[in-house]
PyMOL Python script that loads the backbone (N, CA, C, O; Angstrom):
from pymol import cmd

cmd.read_pdbstr("""\
ATOM      1  N   MET A   1    -207.231  12.980 -26.291  1.00  0.00           N
ATOM      2  CA  MET A   1    -208.137  12.845 -25.189  1.00  0.00           C
ATOM      3  C   MET A   1    -207.443  12.249 -23.953  1.00  0.00           C
ATOM      4  O   MET A   1    -207.741  12.626 -22.819  1.00  0.00           O
ATOM      5  N   ALA A   2    -206.526  11.327 -24.191  1.00  0.00           N
ATOM      6  CA  ALA A   2    -205.809  10.711 -23.088  1.00  0.00           C
ATOM      7  C   ALA A   2    -204.974  11.749 -22.344  1.00  0.00           C
ATOM      8  O   ALA A   2    -204.854  11.696 -21.120  1.00  0.00           O
ATOM      9  N   ARG A   3    -204.407  12.679 -23.079  1.00  0.00           N
ATOM     10  CA  ARG A   3    -203.596  13.729 -22.458  1.00  0.00           C
ATOM     11  C   ARG A   3    -204.460  14.587 -21.530  1.00  0.00           C
ATOM     12  O   ARG A   3    -204.019  14.964 -20.444  1.00  0.00           O
ATOM     13  N   LEU A   4    -205.674  14.893 -21.949  1.00  0.00           N
ATOM     14  CA  LEU A   4    -206.597  15.680 -21.133  1.00  0.00           C
ATOM     15  C   LEU A   4    -206.964  14.921 -19.864  1.00  0.00           C
ATOM     16  O   LEU A   4    -207.040  15.508 -18.785  1.00  0.00           O
ATOM     17  N   GLU A   5    -207.191  13.614 -19.994  1.00  0.00           N
ATOM     18  CA  GLU A   5    -207.525  12.793 -18.829  1.00  0.00           C
ATOM     19  C   GLU A   5    -206.348  12.735 -17.858  1.00  0.00           C
ATOM     20  O   GLU A   5    -206.547  12.747 -16.643  1.00  0.00           O
ATOM     21  N   GLU A   6    -205.140  12.673 -18.376  1.00  0.00           N
ATOM     22  CA  GLU A   6    -203.946  12.683 -17.511  1.00  0.00           C
ATOM     23  C   GLU A   6    -203.857  13.999 -16.748  1.00  0.00           C
ATOM     24  O   GLU A   6    -203.602  14.024 -15.544  1.00  0.00           O
ATOM     25  N   ARG A   7    -204.070  15.074 -17.467  1.00  0.00           N
ATOM     26  CA  ARG A   7    -204.000  16.398 -16.835  1.00  0.00           C
ATOM     27  C   ARG A   7    -205.085  16.559 -15.786  1.00  0.00           C
ATOM     28  O   ARG A   7    -204.825  17.095 -14.709  1.00  0.00           O
ATOM     29  N   VAL A   8    -206.308  16.100 -16.083  1.00  0.00           N
ATOM     30  CA  VAL A   8    -207.405  16.176 -15.107  1.00  0.00           C
ATOM     31  C   VAL A   8    -207.079  15.298 -13.906  1.00  0.00           C
ATOM     32  O   VAL A   8    -207.320  15.694 -12.766  1.00  0.00           O
ATOM     33  N   GLY A   9    -206.541  14.124 -14.150  1.00  0.00           N
ATOM     34  CA  GLY A   9    -206.159  13.228 -13.053  1.00  0.00           C
ATOM     35  C   GLY A   9    -205.095  13.864 -12.171  1.00  0.00           C
ATOM     36  O   GLY A   9    -205.169  13.802 -10.944  1.00  0.00           O
ATOM     37  N   ALA A  10    -204.097  14.480 -12.815  1.00  0.00           N
ATOM     38  CA  ALA A  10    -203.038  15.144 -12.043  1.00  0.00           C
ATOM     39  C   ALA A  10    -203.614  16.312 -11.253  1.00  0.00           C
ATOM     40  O   ALA A  10    -203.235  16.544 -10.105  1.00  0.00           O
ATOM     41  N   LEU A  11    -204.524  17.038 -11.871  1.00  0.00           N
ATOM     42  CA  LEU A  11    -205.162  18.169 -11.203  1.00  0.00           C
ATOM     43  C   LEU A  11    -205.988  17.692 -10.011  1.00  0.00           C
ATOM     44  O   LEU A  11    -205.961  18.314  -8.950  1.00  0.00           O
ATOM     45  N   GLU A  12    -206.721  16.593 -10.179  1.00  0.00           N
ATOM     46  CA  GLU A  12    -207.503  16.035  -9.070  1.00  0.00           C
ATOM     47  C   GLU A  12    -206.598  15.590  -7.930  1.00  0.00           C
ATOM     48  O   GLU A  12    -206.915  15.801  -6.760  1.00  0.00           O
ATOM     49  N   ALA A  13    -205.470  14.975  -8.275  1.00  0.00           N
ATOM     50  CA  ALA A  13    -204.516  14.534  -7.250  1.00  0.00           C
ATOM     51  C   ALA A  13    -203.950  15.732  -6.497  1.00  0.00           C
ATOM     52  O   ALA A  13    -203.795  15.702  -5.276  1.00  0.00           O
ATOM     53  N   THR A  14    -203.645  16.789  -7.252  1.00  0.00           N
ATOM     54  CA  THR A  14    -203.110  18.002  -6.620  1.00  0.00           C
ATOM     55  C   THR A  14    -204.153  18.622  -5.702  1.00  0.00           C
ATOM     56  O   THR A  14    -203.838  19.049  -4.591  1.00  0.00           O
ATOM     57  N   ILE A  15    -205.393  18.669  -6.169  1.00  0.00           N
ATOM     58  CA  ILE A  15    -206.472  19.234  -5.343  1.00  0.00           C
ATOM     59  C   ILE A  15    -206.671  18.405  -4.089  1.00  0.00           C
ATOM     60  O   ILE A  15    -206.858  18.962  -3.007  1.00  0.00           O
ATOM     61  N   ALA A  16    -206.636  17.074  -4.213  1.00  0.00           N
ATOM     62  CA  ALA A  16    -206.795  16.193  -3.054  1.00  0.00           C
ATOM     63  C   ALA A  16    -205.662  16.422  -2.050  1.00  0.00           C
ATOM     64  O   ALA A  16    -205.887  16.465  -0.841  1.00  0.00           O
ATOM     65  N   GLU A  17    -204.443  16.568  -2.571  1.00  0.00           N
ATOM     66  CA  GLU A  17    -203.299  16.831  -1.695  1.00  0.00           C
ATOM     67  C   GLU A  17    -203.460  18.168  -0.983  1.00  0.00           C
ATOM     68  O   GLU A  17    -203.201  18.272   0.217  1.00  0.00           O
ATOM     69  N   LEU A  18    -203.885  19.186  -1.717  1.00  0.00           N
ATOM     70  CA  LEU A  18    -204.092  20.507  -1.115  1.00  0.00           C
ATOM     71  C   LEU A  18    -205.198  20.469  -0.072  1.00  0.00           C
ATOM     72  O   LEU A  18    -205.087  21.108   0.974  1.00  0.00           O
ATOM     73  N   MET A  19    -206.257  19.730  -0.346  1.00  0.00           N
ATOM     74  CA  MET A  19    -207.346  19.607   0.631  1.00  0.00           C
ATOM     75  C   MET A  19    -206.850  18.941   1.910  1.00  0.00           C
ATOM     76  O   MET A  19    -207.233  19.335   3.012  1.00  0.00           O
ATOM     77  N   GLY A  20    -205.994  17.926   1.759  1.00  0.00           N
ATOM     78  CA  GLY A  20    -205.405  17.275   2.930  1.00  0.00           C
ATOM     79  C   GLY A  20    -204.567  18.248   3.741  1.00  0.00           C
ATOM     80  O   GLY A  20    -204.619  18.259   4.971  1.00  0.00           O
ATOM     81  N   ARG A  21    -203.801  19.057   3.041  1.00  0.00           N
ATOM     82  CA  ARG A  21    -202.982  20.055   3.733  1.00  0.00           C
ATOM     83  C   ARG A  21    -203.849  21.088   4.443  1.00  0.00           C
ATOM     84  O   ARG A  21    -203.569  21.477   5.576  1.00  0.00           O
ATOM     85  N   VAL A  22    -204.909  21.528   3.758  1.00  0.00           N
ATOM     86  CA  VAL A  22    -205.814  22.511   4.363  1.00  0.00           C
ATOM     87  C   VAL A  22    -206.459  21.925   5.611  1.00  0.00           C
ATOM     88  O   VAL A  22    -206.564  22.610   6.628  1.00  0.00           O
ATOM     89  N   GLU A  23    -206.891  20.673   5.549  1.00  0.00           N
ATOM     90  CA  GLU A  23    -207.481  20.030   6.726  1.00  0.00           C
ATOM     91  C   GLU A  23    -206.467  19.938   7.862  1.00  0.00           C
ATOM     92  O   GLU A  23    -206.804  20.171   9.023  1.00  0.00           O
ATOM     93  N   GLY A  24    -205.223  19.598   7.523  1.00  0.00           N
ATOM     94  CA  GLY A  24    -204.168  19.535   8.539  1.00  0.00           C
ATOM     95  C   GLY A  24    -203.921  20.898   9.161  1.00  0.00           C
ATOM     96  O   GLY A  24    -203.788  21.018  10.379  1.00  0.00           O
ATOM     97  N   LEU A  25    -203.859  21.918   8.328  1.00  0.00           N
ATOM     98  CA  LEU A  25    -203.661  23.273   8.850  1.00  0.00           C
ATOM     99  C   LEU A  25    -204.842  23.717   9.692  1.00  0.00           C
ATOM    100  O   LEU A  25    -204.668  24.373  10.719  1.00  0.00           O
ATOM    101  N   SER A  26    -206.039  23.363   9.258  1.00  0.00           N
ATOM    102  CA  SER A  26    -207.241  23.722  10.015  1.00  0.00           C
ATOM    103  C   SER A  26    -207.204  23.078  11.400  1.00  0.00           C
ATOM    104  O   SER A  26    -207.556  23.714  12.393  1.00  0.00           O
ATOM    105  N   LYS A  27    -206.776  21.811  11.464  1.00  0.00           N
ATOM    106  CA  LYS A  27    -206.670  21.132  12.763  1.00  0.00           C
ATOM    107  C   LYS A  27    -205.608  21.809  13.624  1.00  0.00           C
ATOM    108  O   LYS A  27    -205.825  22.033  14.815  1.00  0.00           O
ATOM    109  N   ARG A  28    -204.481  22.128  13.037  1.00  0.00           N
ATOM    110  CA  ARG A  28    -203.414  22.805  13.795  1.00  0.00           C
ATOM    111  C   ARG A  28    -203.891  24.156  14.326  1.00  0.00           C
ATOM    112  O   ARG A  28    -203.624  24.510  15.474  1.00  0.00           O
ATOM    113  N   ILE A  29    -204.599  24.903  13.481  1.00  0.00           N
ATOM    114  CA  ILE A  29    -205.108  26.213  13.915  1.00  0.00           C
ATOM    115  C   ILE A  29    -206.111  26.035  15.045  1.00  0.00           C
ATOM    116  O   ILE A  29    -206.102  26.798  16.010  1.00  0.00           O
ATOM    117  N   GLY A  30    -206.978  25.028  14.931  1.00  0.00           N
ATOM    118  CA  GLY A  30    -207.933  24.741  16.005  1.00  0.00           C
ATOM    119  C   GLY A  30    -207.226  24.386  17.302  1.00  0.00           C
ATOM    120  O   GLY A  30    -207.603  24.862  18.372  1.00  0.00           O
ATOM    121  N   ASP A  31    -206.192  23.541  17.206  1.00  0.00           N
ATOM    122  CA  ASP A  31    -205.409  23.176  18.395  1.00  0.00           C
ATOM    123  C   ASP A  31    -204.719  24.397  18.990  1.00  0.00           C
ATOM    124  O   ASP A  31    -204.690  24.574  20.208  1.00  0.00           O
ATOM    125  N   LEU A  32    -204.168  25.230  18.127  1.00  0.00           N
ATOM    126  CA  LEU A  32    -203.491  26.440  18.599  1.00  0.00           C
ATOM    127  C   LEU A  32    -204.474  27.379  19.278  1.00  0.00           C
ATOM    128  O   LEU A  32    -204.167  27.962  20.318  1.00  0.00           O
ATOM    129  N   ARG A  33    -205.659  27.524  18.692  1.00  0.00           N
ATOM    130  CA  ARG A  33    -206.677  28.388  19.289  1.00  0.00           C
ATOM    131  C   ARG A  33    -207.075  27.862  20.669  1.00  0.00           C
ATOM    132  O   ARG A  33    -207.204  28.632  21.621  1.00  0.00           O
ATOM    133  N   ASN A  34    -207.269  26.539  20.770  1.00  0.00           N
ATOM    134  CA  ASN A  34    -207.617  25.956  22.073  1.00  0.00           C
ATOM    135  C   ASN A  34    -206.506  26.167  23.088  1.00  0.00           C
ATOM    136  O   ASN A  34    -206.774  26.474  24.250  1.00  0.00           O
ATOM    137  N   ASP A  35    -205.261  26.005  22.658  1.00  0.00           N
ATOM    138  CA  ASP A  35    -204.117  26.200  23.556  1.00  0.00           C
ATOM    139  C   ASP A  35    -204.035  27.652  24.026  1.00  0.00           C
ATOM    140  O   ASP A  35    -203.821  27.916  25.209  1.00  0.00           O
ATOM    141  N   VAL A  36    -204.205  28.586  23.100  1.00  0.00           N
ATOM    142  CA  VAL A  36    -204.151  30.013  23.463  1.00  0.00           C
ATOM    143  C   VAL A  36    -205.300  30.354  24.418  1.00  0.00           C
ATOM    144  O   VAL A  36    -205.100  31.062  25.405  1.00  0.00           O
ATOM    145  N   ASN A  37    -206.503  29.849  24.124  1.00  0.00           N
ATOM    146  CA  ASN A  37    -207.640  30.107  25.013  1.00  0.00           C
ATOM    147  C   ASN A  37    -207.385  29.550  26.409  1.00  0.00           C
ATOM    148  O   ASN A  37    -207.690  30.200  27.409  1.00  0.00           O
ATOM    149  N   HIS A  38    -206.823  28.341  26.471  1.00  0.00           N
ATOM    150  CA  HIS A  38    -206.512  27.734  27.770  1.00  0.00           C
ATOM    151  C   HIS A  38    -205.496  28.586  28.536  1.00  0.00           C
ATOM    152  O   HIS A  38    -205.643  28.822  29.735  1.00  0.00           O
ATOM    153  N   ARG A  39    -204.476  29.036  27.828  1.00  0.00           N
ATOM    154  CA  ARG A  39    -203.449  29.850  28.487  1.00  0.00           C
ATOM    155  C   ARG A  39    -203.997  31.207  28.929  1.00  0.00           C
ATOM    156  O   ARG A  39    -203.627  31.715  29.988  1.00  0.00           O
ATOM    157  N   LEU A  40    -204.873  31.787  28.122  1.00  0.00           N
ATOM    158  CA  LEU A  40    -205.482  33.058  28.512  1.00  0.00           C
ATOM    159  C   LEU A  40    -206.379  32.900  29.738  1.00  0.00           C
ATOM    160  O   LEU A  40    -206.405  33.770  30.608  1.00  0.00           O
ATOM    161  N   GLU A  41    -207.110  31.791  29.804  1.00  0.00           N
ATOM    162  CA  GLU A  41    -207.939  31.528  30.977  1.00  0.00           C
ATOM    163  C   GLU A  41    -207.068  31.369  32.222  1.00  0.00           C
ATOM    164  O   GLU A  41    -207.395  31.897  33.284  1.00  0.00           O
ATOM    165  N   GLU A  42    -205.966  30.644  32.089  1.00  0.00           N
ATOM    166  CA  GLU A  42    -205.050  30.465  33.218  1.00  0.00           C
ATOM    167  C   GLU A  42    -204.454  31.811  33.637  1.00  0.00           C
ATOM    168  O   GLU A  42    -204.351  32.101  34.829  1.00  0.00           O
ATOM    169  N   LEU A  43    -204.066  32.624  32.668  1.00  0.00           N
ATOM    170  CA  LEU A  43    -203.534  33.943  32.973  1.00  0.00           C
ATOM    171  C   LEU A  43    -204.571  34.796  33.683  1.00  0.00           C
ATOM    172  O   LEU A  43    -204.245  35.529  34.617  1.00  0.00           O
ATOM    173  N   SER A  44    -205.813  34.703  33.243  1.00  0.00           N
ATOM    174  CA  SER A  44    -206.896  35.456  33.876  1.00  0.00           C
ATOM    175  C   SER A  44    -207.081  35.014  35.324  1.00  0.00           C
ATOM    176  O   SER A  44    -207.271  35.849  36.208  1.00  0.00           O
ATOM    177  N   ARG A  45    -207.026  33.702  35.571  1.00  0.00           N
ATOM    178  CA  ARG A  45    -207.139  33.208  36.954  1.00  0.00           C
ATOM    179  C   ARG A  45    -205.975  33.709  37.804  1.00  0.00           C
ATOM    180  O   ARG A  45    -206.168  34.103  38.954  1.00  0.00           O
ATOM    181  N   ARG A  46    -204.773  33.694  37.242  1.00  0.00           N
ATOM    182  CA  ARG A  46    -203.611  34.179  37.998  1.00  0.00           C
ATOM    183  C   ARG A  46    -203.732  35.665  38.301  1.00  0.00           C
ATOM    184  O   ARG A  46    -203.399  36.109  39.400  1.00  0.00           O
ATOM    185  N   MET A  47    -204.205  36.426  37.337  1.00  0.00           N
ATOM    186  CA  MET A  47    -204.378  37.864  37.546  1.00  0.00           C
ATOM    187  C   MET A  47    -205.430  38.130  38.619  1.00  0.00           C
ATOM    188  O   MET A  47    -205.280  39.048  39.425  1.00  0.00           O
ATOM    189  N   ASP A  48    -206.498  37.324  38.628  1.00  0.00           N
ATOM    190  CA  ASP A  48    -207.526  37.468  39.662  1.00  0.00           C
ATOM    191  C   ASP A  48    -206.943  37.186  41.041  1.00  0.00           C
ATOM    192  O   ASP A  48    -207.218  37.907  42.000  1.00  0.00           O
ATOM    193  N   ARG A  49    -206.127  36.119  41.133  1.00  0.00           N
ATOM    194  CA  ARG A  49    -205.499  35.807  42.425  1.00  0.00           C
ATOM    195  C   ARG A  49    -204.550  36.919  42.844  1.00  0.00           C
ATOM    196  O   ARG A  49    -204.498  37.280  44.020  1.00  0.00           O
ATOM    197  N   LEU A  50    -203.803  37.463  41.899  1.00  0.00           N
ATOM    198  CA  LEU A  50    -202.887  38.558  42.203  1.00  0.00           C
ATOM    199  C   LEU A  50    -203.664  39.783  42.670  1.00  0.00           C
ATOM    200  O   LEU A  50    -203.267  40.459  43.619  1.00  0.00           O
ATOM    201  N   GLU A  51    -204.771  40.062  41.996  1.00  0.00           N
ATOM    202  CA  GLU A  51    -205.584  41.210  42.385  1.00  0.00           C
ATOM    203  C   GLU A  51    -206.143  41.024  43.795  1.00  0.00           C
ATOM    204  O   GLU A  51    -206.171  41.972  44.580  1.00  0.00           O
ATOM    205  N   ASP A  52    -206.586  39.813  44.118  1.00  0.00           N
ATOM    206  CA  ASP A  52    -207.071  39.538  45.476  1.00  0.00           C
ATOM    207  C   ASP A  52    -205.951  39.735  46.496  1.00  0.00           C
ATOM    208  O   ASP A  52    -206.172  40.314  47.559  1.00  0.00           O
ATOM    209  N   GLY A  53    -204.762  39.256  46.175  1.00  0.00           N
ATOM    210  CA  GLY A  53    -203.622  39.430  47.073  1.00  0.00           C
ATOM    211  C   GLY A  53    -203.262  40.895  47.258  1.00  0.00           C
ATOM    212  O   GLY A  53    -202.923  41.324  48.361  1.00  0.00           O
ATOM    213  N   MET A  54    -203.337  41.656  46.182  1.00  0.00           N
ATOM    214  CA  MET A  54    -203.038  43.095  46.285  1.00  0.00           C
ATOM    215  C   MET A  54    -204.081  43.807  47.147  1.00  0.00           C
ATOM    216  O   MET A  54    -203.738  44.712  47.908  1.00  0.00           O
ATOM    217  N   GLU A  55    -205.337  43.411  47.036  1.00  0.00           N
ATOM    218  CA  GLU A  55    -206.376  44.011  47.866  1.00  0.00           C
ATOM    219  C   GLU A  55    -206.137  43.705  49.336  1.00  0.00           C
ATOM    220  O   GLU A  55    -206.281  44.581  50.188  1.00  0.00           O
ATOM    221  N   ARG A  56    -205.769  42.452  49.637  1.00  0.00           N
ATOM    222  CA  ARG A  56    -205.471  42.095  51.033  1.00  0.00           C
ATOM    223  C   ARG A  56    -204.271  42.880  51.548  1.00  0.00           C
ATOM    224  O   ARG A  56    -204.279  43.353  52.685  1.00  0.00           O
ATOM    225  N   LEU A  57    -203.252  43.020  50.731  1.00  0.00           N
ATOM    226  CA  LEU A  57    -202.070  43.789  51.121  1.00  0.00           C
ATOM    227  C   LEU A  57    -202.443  45.242  51.356  1.00  0.00           C
ATOM    228  O   LEU A  57    -201.975  45.859  52.313  1.00  0.00           O
ATOM    229  N   ASP A  58    -203.283  45.794  50.485  1.00  0.00           N
ATOM    230  CA  ASP A  58    -203.729  47.174  50.645  1.00  0.00           C
ATOM    231  C   ASP A  58    -204.479  47.349  51.962  1.00  0.00           C
ATOM    232  O   ASP A  58    -204.282  48.342  52.663  1.00  0.00           O
ATOM    233  N   ASP A  59    -205.337  46.387  52.299  1.00  0.00           N
ATOM    234  CA  ASP A  59    -206.066  46.449  53.574  1.00  0.00           C
ATOM    235  C   ASP A  59    -205.112  46.390  54.763  1.00  0.00           C
ATOM    236  O   ASP A  59    -205.283  47.114  55.744  1.00  0.00           O
ATOM    237  N   ARG A  60    -204.104  45.520  54.667  1.00  0.00           N
ATOM    238  CA  ARG A  60    -203.130  45.423  55.767  1.00  0.00           C
ATOM    239  C   ARG A  60    -202.334  46.720  55.912  1.00  0.00           C
ATOM    240  O   ARG A  60    -202.075  47.176  57.026  1.00  0.00           O
ATOM    241  N   LEU A  61    -201.947  47.312  54.775  1.00  0.00           N
ATOM    242  CA  LEU A  61    -201.193  48.561  54.838  1.00  0.00           C
ATOM    243  C   LEU A  61    -202.043  49.690  55.410  1.00  0.00           C
ATOM    244  O   LEU A  61    -201.542  50.528  56.161  1.00  0.00           O
ATOM    245  N   ASP A  62    -203.319  49.715  55.060  1.00  0.00           N
ATOM    246  CA  ASP A  62    -204.211  50.723  55.641  1.00  0.00           C
ATOM    247  C   ASP A  62    -204.274  50.575  57.152  1.00  0.00           C
ATOM    248  O   ASP A  62    -204.209  51.563  57.884  1.00  0.00           O
ATOM    249  N   GLY A  63    -204.401  49.350  57.613  1.00  0.00           N
ATOM    250  CA  GLY A  63    -204.441  49.103  59.058  1.00  0.00           C
ATOM    251  C   GLY A  63    -203.135  49.510  59.727  1.00  0.00           C
ATOM    252  O   GLY A  63    -203.143  50.117  60.798  1.00  0.00           O
ATOM    253  N   SER A  64    -202.018  49.176  59.096  1.00  0.00           N
ATOM    254  CA  SER A  64    -200.713  49.556  59.670  1.00  0.00           C
ATOM    255  C   SER A  64    -200.544  51.062  59.679  1.00  0.00           C
ATOM    256  O   SER A  64    -199.987  51.617  60.626  1.00  0.00           O
ATOM    257  N   PHE A  65    -201.019  51.734  58.635  1.00  0.00           N
ATOM    258  CA  PHE A  65    -200.915  53.191  58.583  1.00  0.00           C
ATOM    259  C   PHE A  65    -201.731  53.828  59.706  1.00  0.00           C
ATOM    260  O   PHE A  65    -201.275  54.768  60.357  1.00  0.00           O
ATOM    261  N   ARG A  66    -202.932  53.312  59.926  1.00  0.00           N
ATOM    262  CA  ARG A  66    -203.771  53.857  61.007  1.00  0.00           C
ATOM    263  C   ARG A  66    -203.082  53.682  62.362  1.00  0.00           C
ATOM    264  O   ARG A  66    -203.067  54.599  63.183  1.00  0.00           O
ATOM    265  N   TRP A  67    -202.514  52.500  62.584  1.00  0.00           N
ATOM    266  CA  TRP A  67    -201.813  52.266  63.845  1.00  0.00           C
ATOM    267  C   TRP A  67    -200.615  53.212  63.991  1.00  0.00           C
ATOM    268  O   TRP A  67    -200.385  53.767  65.065  1.00  0.00           O
ATOM    269  N   THR A  68    -199.869  53.388  62.923  1.00  0.00           N
ATOM    270  CA  THR A  68    -198.694  54.268  62.967  1.00  0.00           C
ATOM    271  C   THR A  68    -199.104  55.702  63.271  1.00  0.00           C
ATOM    272  O   THR A  68    -198.498  56.355  64.121  1.00  0.00           O
ATOM    273  N   VAL A  69    -200.119  56.192  62.590  1.00  0.00           N
ATOM    274  CA  VAL A  69    -200.595  57.562  62.827  1.00  0.00           C
ATOM    275  C   VAL A  69    -201.113  57.684  64.260  1.00  0.00           C
ATOM    276  O   VAL A  69    -200.840  58.676  64.937  1.00  0.00           O
ATOM    277  N   GLY A  70    -201.852  56.687  64.718  1.00  0.00           N
ATOM    278  CA  GLY A  70    -202.366  56.715  66.091  1.00  0.00           C
ATOM    279  C   GLY A  70    -201.240  56.763  67.113  1.00  0.00           C
ATOM    280  O   GLY A  70    -201.306  57.515  68.086  1.00  0.00           O
ATOM    281  N   LEU A  71    -200.195  55.951  66.887  1.00  0.00           N
ATOM    282  CA  LEU A  71    -199.059  55.960  67.811  1.00  0.00           C
ATOM    283  C   LEU A  71    -198.302  57.290  67.767  1.00  0.00           C
ATOM    284  O   LEU A  71    -197.862  57.789  68.803  1.00  0.00           O
ATOM    285  N   LEU A  72    -198.153  57.859  66.575  1.00  0.00           N
ATOM    286  CA  LEU A  72    -197.468  59.147  66.459  1.00  0.00           C
ATOM    287  C   LEU A  72    -198.241  60.251  67.172  1.00  0.00           C
ATOM    288  O   LEU A  72    -197.651  61.069  67.878  1.00  0.00           O
ATOM    289  N   ILE A  73    -199.547  60.275  66.992  1.00  0.00           N
ATOM    290  CA  ILE A  73    -200.359  61.298  67.669  1.00  0.00           C
ATOM    291  C   ILE A  73    -200.269  61.120  69.176  1.00  0.00           C
ATOM    292  O   ILE A  73    -200.138  62.101  69.908  1.00  0.00           O
ATOM    293  N   THR A  74    -200.337  59.874  69.648  1.00  0.00           N
ATOM    294  CA  THR A  74    -200.215  59.605  71.083  1.00  0.00           C
ATOM    295  C   THR A  74    -198.857  60.066  71.600  1.00  0.00           C
ATOM    296  O   THR A  74    -198.765  60.655  72.677  1.00  0.00           O
ATOM    297  N   MET A  75    -197.797  59.795  70.825  1.00  0.00           N
ATOM    298  CA  MET A  75    -196.457  60.197  71.237  1.00  0.00           C
ATOM    299  C   MET A  75    -196.351  61.721  71.295  1.00  0.00           C
ATOM    300  O   MET A  75    -195.782  62.257  72.245  1.00  0.00           O
ATOM    301  N   TRP A  76    -196.884  62.423  70.304  1.00  0.00           N
ATOM    302  CA  TRP A  76    -196.822  63.880  70.281  1.00  0.00           C
ATOM    303  C   TRP A  76    -197.604  64.482  71.451  1.00  0.00           C
ATOM    304  O   TRP A  76    -197.149  65.436  72.082  1.00  0.00           O
ATOM    305  N   VAL A  77    -198.759  63.931  71.728  1.00  0.00           N
ATOM    306  CA  VAL A  77    -199.557  64.426  72.848  1.00  0.00           C
ATOM    307  C   VAL A  77    -198.803  64.189  74.157  1.00  0.00           C
ATOM    308  O   VAL A  77    -198.779  65.062  75.025  1.00  0.00           O
ATOM    309  N   THR A  78    -198.193  63.026  74.301  1.00  0.00           N
ATOM    310  CA  THR A  78    -197.432  62.726  75.516  1.00  0.00           C
ATOM    311  C   THR A  78    -196.251  63.681  75.671  1.00  0.00           C
ATOM    312  O   THR A  78    -196.016  64.199  76.763  1.00  0.00           O
ATOM    313  N   VAL A  79    -195.499  63.921  74.584  1.00  0.00           N
ATOM    314  CA  VAL A  79    -194.362  64.854  74.644  1.00  0.00           C
ATOM    315  C   VAL A  79    -194.850  66.252  74.942  1.00  0.00           C
ATOM    316  O   VAL A  79    -194.242  66.957  75.748  1.00  0.00           O
ATOM    317  N   LEU A  80    -195.927  66.669  74.316  1.00  0.00           N
ATOM    318  CA  LEU A  80    -196.472  68.012  74.555  1.00  0.00           C
ATOM    319  C   LEU A  80    -196.918  68.170  75.996  1.00  0.00           C
ATOM    320  O   LEU A  80    -196.636  69.190  76.625  1.00  0.00           O
ATOM    321  N   LEU A  81    -197.616  67.165  76.530  1.00  0.00           N
ATOM    322  CA  LEU A  81    -198.055  67.233  77.933  1.00  0.00           C
ATOM    323  C   LEU A  81    -196.867  67.215  78.893  1.00  0.00           C
ATOM    324  O   LEU A  81    -196.880  67.913  79.907  1.00  0.00           O
ATOM    325  N   ALA A  82    -195.844  66.422  78.581  1.00  0.00           N
ATOM    326  CA  ALA A  82    -194.664  66.375  79.448  1.00  0.00           C
ATOM    327  C   ALA A  82    -193.922  67.715  79.397  1.00  0.00           C
ATOM    328  O   ALA A  82    -193.363  68.154  80.401  1.00  0.00           O
ATOM    329  N   THR A  83    -193.919  68.360  78.233  1.00  0.00           N
ATOM    330  CA  THR A  83    -193.238  69.638  78.099  1.00  0.00           C
ATOM    331  C   THR A  83    -194.003  70.737  78.854  1.00  0.00           C
ATOM    332  O   THR A  83    -193.383  71.614  79.457  1.00  0.00           O
ATOM    333  N   LEU A  84    -195.300  70.698  78.826  1.00  0.00           N
ATOM    334  CA  LEU A  84    -196.115  71.714  79.487  1.00  0.00           C
ATOM    335  C   LEU A  84    -196.135  71.530  81.008  1.00  0.00           C
ATOM    336  O   LEU A  84    -196.417  72.484  81.733  1.00  0.00           O
ATOM    337  N   HIS A  85    -195.860  70.404  81.470  1.00  0.00           N
ATOM    338  CA  HIS A  85    -195.904  70.142  82.898  1.00  0.00           C
ATOM    339  C   HIS A  85    -194.699  70.639  83.574  1.00  0.00           C
ATOM    340  O   HIS A  85    -194.572  70.499  84.790  1.00  0.00           O
TER     341      HIS A  85
END
""", "prot")
cmd.dss("prot")
cmd.show_as("cartoon", "prot")
cmd.util.cbc("prot")
cmd.orient("prot")
């Protein structure tokens, strides 16, 4: 009977140790999940800022393109009128 009690005691100790490890791993996984979520949120904010910057750049390029086309048309009309005169 004493041998059985020793084995049960050893088994209980092993289970307690494993439970401690599982709790430690669970905490680490929770910390890792929080860290990943935080980093993903930061990445999302950076991507939003980049997207806003790209939209502003696109608007500026559209404006520059309109000015360039307007100047080219004006130049062509001026050259054409000077040639016809």
